[in-house]
N, C-alpha and C positions, 0 to 999 in steps of 0.2 A: 710552375707557370702553366704547364700543359693542363693540369687539373682545373685551372681557372678558365682557360680558353675553351676547352671542350664543352662545358655546360653553357657558356655564353654563346657558342655557335649553335647549339641545340635550341636555345631560347630564341635566338634570332630567326632560326629556321621555322620554329613553331609560330612565331609572330607573323612571319611572312605567309605561311600557309593560312593562318586565320584571316589575314588581310585579303588574300586571293579568294578564299572560300566564302567570305561574308556576303558579298552581293548575291551569289547563287543561293545561299541559305535564306537570305531575306526574300528573294524571289519565290522560293518554294513556300515560305511562310505566307506570302501574299496570295499565292495561288489557292490557298484553302481558307481564306478569310472572306467574310461577307462584305458587300459593298459599303454598308454602313460603317463597319470597322475600318475599312481601308480609307474612307473619306474622313474619318475622325482624326484626332491628334494623338491617338494611341500609338505608342512605340513598343508594344508587346511583341516579342518574337513569336511566341506561341499564340494561336488564335483563341478567342473566347469559345467559338464553336467552329467545328471543322465543316467547311462547305465544299464537299467533293463535286458538287454539281457544276462548279466552275469549269472543270475539265470536260464535262458533258456539253456544256454550252460552247466551249471553245471548239470542240470537235464537230458540233452541229452547225455552227455558224461559219459563213465565208468560205467553205470548201477547204478547210485546213489540211485534211488528209491528201486531197488532190494536189494542193500547192506543195506539200512536203515531198510528194512523189516527183513533182517537176523540179524542185530544188535538188533532190537527191540525184536525179538523172543528169541534170546540168553539171553538178559538182563532180560526179564520178567521171563523166566523159571528158570534161575540161581538165581534170586532174591527170587522167591517162594521157591526153594529148600533150599536156605540158611536160610530163616526165619523158615521154617518147621523143619529143623534140629537143628538150633541154639536155638530155643525157649525152648524145653524140656531139651536140654543139658545145657543151661545157668541156668535154674532153679536148676538142679542137682548140678552144680558147686557152686552156691551161697548158697544152703540150706544144702547140705549133706557134711559130713566130712569123710575122709578116704583116702585110697591109690589111688583110682580111681580119686578123686578130685585132689590130688597132681600130678598124672600122666597127667591129662587133662590140668591143668594149665601149667605144664612143656612143654607139646606139643604145646600149644598156643604160649608160649614165644619163644621156639626154632624155630617154623615155621616162625616167623617174623624176624629171624636173617639172614637167607640166602637170597641173592639177586635172582631176577628172573632168571638171566642167568645161575645160577647153577642148577636150578631145571627143566629148559625147556627141556634139553636133556633126562633125565630119563622119564619125562612125554611123550615126543615124542616116545621113545622106547616102553613104556607101551601101548600107544594108537595104535602104529603100530602093536603090538602083537595082540591086540583085534580088529583090523580093524577099528579104529575110527579116523585115521588121515584124513585130508581133509574132515572133517565132522563137521556140526554144533552141532551134539549131543556130539561129543568129546570135542569141544570147550566149550560147556555149562558145561560139567563135570569139565573141567579144571578151568573155572571161579568160579564154585561153590566151588571147593576144595581150590582155592587160596584165596577166599574172606571169607570163613567160619571161620578161626581162629580169625581174627580181629572182625568179626560180633559177634562171640560168646563172645569175651572179652567185647564188648560193652554191650551186653544184660545182661551178668551176673552182671555188675555194676548196671544196672537198677533194676534187681531182688533183689540184696543185699540192695538197698535203700528202699525197701518196708518192713515195720516192720513185723516181724513174729507174733507180737501180733494180727494183723488183722486176720491171719489164725487161731490162737488159739481161738480168740473170735468167729469166725464163727463155729469152731468145738464145742465150748461149747453151741452154739445155735442149735446144731444138724446137721450142714452141714457136709457132708463127704468131703474128700480131693479133689475129682474131682469137686464137686460143689463149694468149696472154691476157687479152682484155676480158675474156669470158671467165677464166679461172683465177686470175690474179687481181685485176683492177676492179671488176664488178663486185666480188664479195667484199672487198675493202670499202667500196663506194656505197654499199647498200644502206648504211645509216644515213648518209647524205640523201640518197634517193627517197628514203622513208620520210626524212624531215621535209624535203621538198614537196612530197606528196601531201603531207599533213598541212603544210602552209597553203598549198594550192586548193585543197579541199575546203579548208576553213574560209579562205578568201572568197571562193565561189559561193559557199553555203550562206555566208552572211552578207553578200553583196546586195545593195539596195538601189543605188542611184541608176545604174545602167538598166536594171529591170524596170524601174519606174518610168524611164524615158522610152524604152523599146517595146514594152508589152502593153497592149490595150485590152485584149480579151481576157475575161476572168478565168477561163479554163487554162490559160497559159501563165497565170500569176505564179510567182515563186513565193516561198514562205515569208520573207520579209515584207513583201507587198501585201500579202493577206493579213499579217499581223497589224499592218497600218490601218486596215479596214475596221479594227476594233475601236478606232477613234471616230466618233460620229461627225456628222456634217457641221454641228454647232460646237465642235471641240470637246464634247462630252465623251469621256473615256470609260469603257467597261473594264475597270481595273482588275477585277477578279478573273474574268475570262481571258483578258490580255496576259496576265501573269501566268495563268494555267497554260495558255498557248505558247508562251515563251519557254516554260519548263519543258513542254513536249518538243519544242523546236530544238532544245539543247541536247536531247537524247541521242539523235543520230551522230552528232559530233563527238559525244562522249564515247559511244560505241566504236566509232571509227578510230578514235585515239587509243582506246583500250586494245583494239586489235593490232594497231600499228606500232604501239610503243615498245612491244617486246622485240621488234626487229631493229630498233634504234642501235642497240649494242650488239645484237647478233651478227656474226660475220665480220666483226671488226678486225680480227686477226686471222680469219679463216683462209684468206687468199695468200697469206704470207707463209703458210705451213705447207711444205712440200710433202705430198703423199708418197 
């Protein structure tokens, strides 16, 4: 029976990988096709002729590199803020009992109920009052605020999965709370921190609606707003440069994931081993 189940599992995994990878492969194929081939009914995966000039056009138009820098700065800063705020708050939610925990949990759940379009106007008015509209600083604060509830919910689940007995054992060995948190809880929590950071980065990197409402100056545009500019005023789309720009836009996320994914499993049991 096991001899039948194992190949079926591998087949299902292979099909799932193909399903996930196909849109990216098709996007990369479109990025090197000519406009005529993209506008035709051809469904060839490989292009008839390779048009690498799509990437040059994407980089030359609309300030793509500058927008990528804006998106990268906003994503990195908002991710750092989310992790720094969510980490102690998640520990408090998971370990302590009381009214504050109930209120915090309620705030997390309520904040996920409302769609973005209902909160964007109050956020815009608040930022206009403090002079942070059309500002990357204001956009960073908005991304942090909007991502924080779900990130906090993720992290408190990781904290709750760590046995309290480990902290009590460290306390019996003479370790204070700060030392127990640093040497026991934090190494065990590192995969959750990395997963939260990855979620926060991707959410900020791909965010479009808040940036569309809050930013007016082209020098402040983030990458999703700049990619939108490849659609002309009459709805005509530069498909080749748009696909090339989308491929370039995916590179930072891939690099970030490749750097962070090794830390997902690292330290899983490191904090439980007594040196």
